[in-house]
PLY file of the C-alpha trace (Angstrom):
ply
format ascii 1.0
element vertex 135
property float x
property float y
property float z
element edge 134
property int vertex1
property int vertex2
end_header
-0.43 61.49 81.58
-1.74 65.14 81.69
-0.50 65.22 85.25
3.17 63.99 83.75
2.93 66.98 81.12
2.12 69.16 83.86
5.20 68.32 86.34
7.78 68.13 82.85
6.49 71.67 81.81
6.47 73.08 85.80
10.41 71.43 85.82
11.57 72.78 82.29
10.00 76.49 82.99
11.47 76.81 86.43
13.16 79.97 87.39
11.70 81.88 84.42
9.74 84.77 85.61
8.60 87.49 83.67
11.54 89.50 84.59
13.59 87.36 82.19
14.87 88.41 79.19
13.37 86.64 76.30
16.68 85.54 74.69
17.71 83.75 78.21
14.98 81.72 78.46
16.20 78.71 75.60
19.20 78.64 77.86
17.12 78.02 81.33
15.01 75.79 79.78
17.68 73.75 78.12
19.27 73.54 81.74
16.21 72.50 83.12
15.89 69.83 80.82
19.05 68.49 81.04
18.77 68.12 84.94
15.25 65.75 84.56
17.19 63.85 81.76
20.29 63.82 84.12
17.85 62.41 87.03
15.88 59.75 84.68
19.41 58.45 83.38
20.77 58.14 86.95
17.54 56.33 88.68
18.35 52.71 86.78
22.50 53.21 87.29
21.22 54.18 91.25
19.62 50.30 91.20
22.30 48.81 89.15
24.80 50.01 91.53
22.82 48.61 94.26
22.38 45.32 93.08
26.05 44.82 92.44
27.37 46.26 95.86
29.03 49.14 94.27
28.41 51.89 97.57
31.20 54.39 96.93
29.99 54.46 93.13
26.52 54.94 94.44
27.85 57.31 97.08
29.23 59.30 93.92
25.96 59.00 92.36
23.68 60.37 94.80
26.18 62.89 95.51
25.89 64.31 91.88
22.19 64.01 91.77
22.13 66.02 95.13
24.51 68.81 94.00
21.91 68.78 91.03
18.78 69.64 93.10
20.85 72.27 94.62
21.51 73.42 91.05
18.15 73.30 90.11
17.02 74.94 93.13
19.78 77.95 92.43
18.32 78.48 88.96
14.77 78.51 90.54
15.65 81.20 92.46
17.14 83.29 89.92
20.58 82.37 90.64
20.83 80.83 87.22
24.89 81.93 86.58
26.11 79.65 89.50
23.36 77.08 88.56
24.94 76.84 85.13
28.39 76.26 86.54
27.26 74.15 89.16
25.51 71.95 86.84
27.74 71.46 84.15
30.89 70.92 86.35
29.08 68.20 88.29
27.68 66.47 85.19
31.44 66.67 83.59
32.94 65.60 87.05
30.92 62.58 87.43
31.17 61.45 84.09
35.15 61.65 84.51
34.47 59.90 87.58
33.18 56.73 86.46
35.20 57.02 83.50
38.62 56.98 85.66
37.32 53.90 87.81
35.89 51.97 85.16
38.66 52.06 82.20
37.30 51.25 78.77
35.38 48.42 80.65
32.07 50.89 80.28
31.69 53.37 77.67
31.94 56.35 80.54
34.42 58.30 78.87
32.01 58.77 75.96
29.82 60.76 78.11
32.64 63.55 78.34
32.17 65.15 74.82
28.35 65.68 75.12
28.67 66.72 78.66
31.67 69.73 77.25
29.06 70.25 74.55
26.37 71.34 76.88
28.30 74.39 78.25
27.99 75.80 74.64
24.30 74.97 75.08
23.34 76.32 78.41
25.74 79.40 78.69
24.78 82.77 76.98
27.34 84.38 74.41
28.16 86.90 77.23
28.97 83.99 79.53
31.66 82.34 77.19
34.28 83.14 80.20
32.62 80.97 82.41
31.99 78.69 79.99
35.67 77.93 78.62
36.23 77.46 82.61
33.91 74.81 83.23
34.42 73.35 79.75
0 1
1 2
2 3
3 4
4 5
5 6
6 7
7 8
8 9
9 10
10 11
11 12
12 13
13 14
14 15
15 16
16 17
17 18
18 19
19 20
20 21
21 22
22 23
23 24
24 25
25 26
26 27
27 28
28 29
29 30
30 31
31 32
32 33
33 34
34 35
35 36
36 37
37 38
38 39
39 40
40 41
41 42
42 43
43 44
44 45
45 46
46 47
47 48
48 49
49 50
50 51
51 52
52 53
53 54
54 55
55 56
56 57
57 58
58 59
59 60
60 61
61 62
62 63
63 64
64 65
65 66
66 67
67 68
68 69
69 70
70 71
71 72
72 73
73 74
74 75
75 76
76 77
77 78
78 79
79 80
80 81
81 82
82 83
83 84
84 85
85 86
86 87
87 88
88 89
89 90
90 91
91 92
92 93
93 94
94 95
95 96
96 97
97 98
98 99
99 100
100 101
101 102
102 103
103 104
104 105
105 106
106 107
107 108
108 109
109 110
110 111
111 112
112 113
113 114
114 115
115 116
116 117
117 118
118 119
119 120
120 121
121 122
122 123
123 124
124 125
125 126
126 127
127 128
128 129
129 130
130 131
131 132
132 133
133 134
């Protein structure tokens, strides 16, 4: 249990250095926590898509996970704004894709609202132009 907590702390604190301004830290932590939750939520979905032989949606989800991984690497290396834009764009596009292909039979469209709210929580007030563009 202690190891899992240490790994989660490492993940959430990634990209935060001594030079990171105190007011920026909460936005970086929130982005990392969002990535962690997205990955955790996608694991059962991946198994379900494989079990149902839905290969195109499976590939879309794997691509989304890969792009979010790239966003994590960007964030970890200090490219915070590109990481935020990439991750939020991928999350919104992934939700929109599944809402489009599944229609109202699955509540994927309901995820669009929380995904857009994430923009307000991930971007700093000084990044409001990028936030508006993504959201």
